[in-house]
Phi, psi and omega in degrees: 000339177297345180269358181280166185297153189300325188269004184304132171231157176291152176276338182257142180294161182304327182297331179257005190246009183275147172277159185305129173088356186211094179291162173302150182302170183309146180150185180291117180287350175263005174289158177254100183304139180273174187304312184291329177292321179295316181298318179296321178297312185292323179296316177295324179293319180291322181294339178269359182276151173273070186212157177273088184270119182240114177267165184051037175241075185292134176274128179261330183199142170243126183231152175290146179214094184064236180271358183234213186226151167248132184247110181273132180254150178297132183103350176110353177290162178211139177241149175255138185212145176273340177214155181224135173248120175274100182241029180277356170061219188235342190285002175267355186231080178302137180271124180239103187288157179277113179241136185302124179086353186296318180300333182263000181298127186271356175272204179263130174247127181233156165259159177299337175297337180270349186277136180238309185205162186284335194304322184294348181262004184301128177085357178273162169262115190240135173242123176258125180263124177142171181221012185263190185299312182296317180303312186290315184297310180299313178302317181291326181289317177297326183297342176290339188237350183196175179274125189229139172242133172266113183251131184204155181289328185235151173306155175285134176246121184260149171228138180294139180290332179233134180231125185048042173086354180246147179298146180311322183292334174298317181288321176303315183286321182294324185269348184082005180284358178266357184227164178278152357270353182297326183298338181291343175303332180284348184276336183237111003278165181302130181237126178241109179250142174264117179286120190226135177268011180111337183291316188288315175304315179298321180295314182295318182293332180272000176081020178227080009276163170273156181243134180227163173290148182305131181301140179289333182193174179228142178230103182065242178267002189250138171268133176257112184280172184299335181267013179074005173288149180242142184220133177289137184228133176279312187226134167248118184249117182273106173260065193246023171079197186223167173230162182308134183256078190228035184300332184290351181258008185300328184283350182267353184062033184247010178244151174272189187294341181263357182093005177275146182284147177266109184205165170234113182053034177096352177264125183302138180278348181256330186221114185296343180267005182245133179227166180235142172222141177089015179282149173297126183053038173301313175229334184201180181295337182263005191293336178254032177229162178306323189283345181241343189295324181302314181298315180293324177297323179291319180296320181292320182295318182293318179297315177292324173299318176298320182294316182291331180288340178269344184285000000 
């Protein structure tokens, strides 16, 4: 999380964003923790676990080994395990869509994963591609220092952060829409909503950033808009999300052709000793966030414990 942009804050209040057994430190439970506060919290949480926590130990492959697994580490190390939880989520693999002319664009192409702060973009002409929370927030932040367009296939859809004096997540929890199985109702049809306290809708309506339909193509340093007008652009910033970051599971035959895991509610469809945690829409809309990952982790641990007891 230390690599995310400086102004990042959680969309959910501290009271809904704690992991099992450890609430966020003292403070207003209705506050929205900022990036550095979350880093400190997660670091402290990991330090309090009765576990052999190894950082900077990248897993290169997981293979079956008898009744269990062999876990290969970068540099040649290896671990043996009876069960494996793939909890690397999605945020290690930025999604860079194929857009006509993008490969030949002579300006700078970045992903939101590369963005930190607005100052380096001052005076540039910037186009942010996307219509989700990060796209809108980054575009609005950049608009304070330069001219920015938010380009997307569909209009931005806003939802208020507070409804009848309560945070949105209060209502999601009260109605059950934040958890499985009811939470799956929000996935069909796919809905991408920008959680807004009023600032972002106002910024877009004021044209800072302005919002346009996604450009049909790019020619050299120019973006060609839907009305066929051409405009010189310095930077295209792709706020286009992420995909599962699970290349180390390729040897197990548990990924489909796009790299997505084959699973049911986080349980691998191919190996009963393999589970997933932190996937987008694993069980509900909150599965890849702090407010939901704890529930899914508990469920995965119980399933694996039952599997090991039968082995």
